[in-house]
N, C-alpha and C positions, 0 to 999 in steps of 0.2 A: 756484925751486921744485925744479929738478932736483937741485941739491946737497943740499937737505934730504931729498929722496926717496932719494938714495944713502945718506946718513948713517942715516936711519931704517931702511932696508933692512937695512944691515949691523948696526946696533945691535939690532934686534928679531928678525931672522931668522938672523943669522950669515952671510949671504951678501954677497959684494962683487960688484957689477956692473961689467963693463967696457964696457957699452953700455946707454944708457937712451933709449927712444923715447917721446915724449909721445903719448898717444892721446886724451886729452880733458880739459877742465877745466869745472867746473859749480859752481853754488851749491846747497847741500843744502836750503835753505828760503828761497828768494828772497822778499823782502817782510817777512820776520821777522828773518832773520840775514844777516850779510855774510860768513859763512864760505864760502870758496871752496876747492874740492877739485881736486886736480890728480892725473891718473892716468897712470902710465908702465909700459911693459913693460921689464923688466930682462933683459939678455941676457949671455951669456958669463960665467957666474956662477962664483965661486970661494968654497968654504966657508972662512971665517976664524974662526968662532965668535961667539956672541952677546955683546953688551956691555950687558946690561940695567941699568937704573938704579933704584935704591931698591927698592921693593917689587914691581916689574914681574916677572910670571911669564908667559912666553909659550912655548907648545908649538907648534913649527913642524910642519905637516903638508904634505907635498909631494903634489901631485896632478898627473897628467899632463894635457896639454891636452885630449885626447879625453874624458877622464873629467870634467874641468871643464865642458866643453860639454854633455855628457850630463846632468850634475847640474843645469845651468842649465835645460835643456830640461824636465827632470823636476820642476822647481819646488822643488829642495832648498835653495836659498838664500832667506833671509828678509831679509837686509840690503839696503836700497835701493841703497846705494853699490856693493856687489858685483854686484848684478843690472845696474845701469846700466853699469859698467865693463866686465863681461864681454860684455854685449850689444853694446856699442860695438866691442869688440875682435873678436868673432866675426862681426860684420856688415861689418867692414872700414872702419868709419867714421873710423878714426885708426890710424896705424901699419900694420903688416901683419897681416892676419887669419891665424889658424892653425886648422887642423881642418877 
């Protein structure tokens, strides 16, 4: 999973991570799907440029850690995966909490 995360991070965001810390893994819909998600914190980033495939169009929006935390508290995220991973990160349940 970590090598896939590194590759996807670089392809989709254009950033290369020199460190990756796993913070959680979970099933999105246990009992219905076997899809397992893995979440990592990428560190020591270098901008190398996106390498999108086919019709992919991704606009990267950088958000500082304090702003991401506040947006989570304010309920601005509607995606369950984003909410779960950020909550785990900020509660310090995996990796190092920040903010």
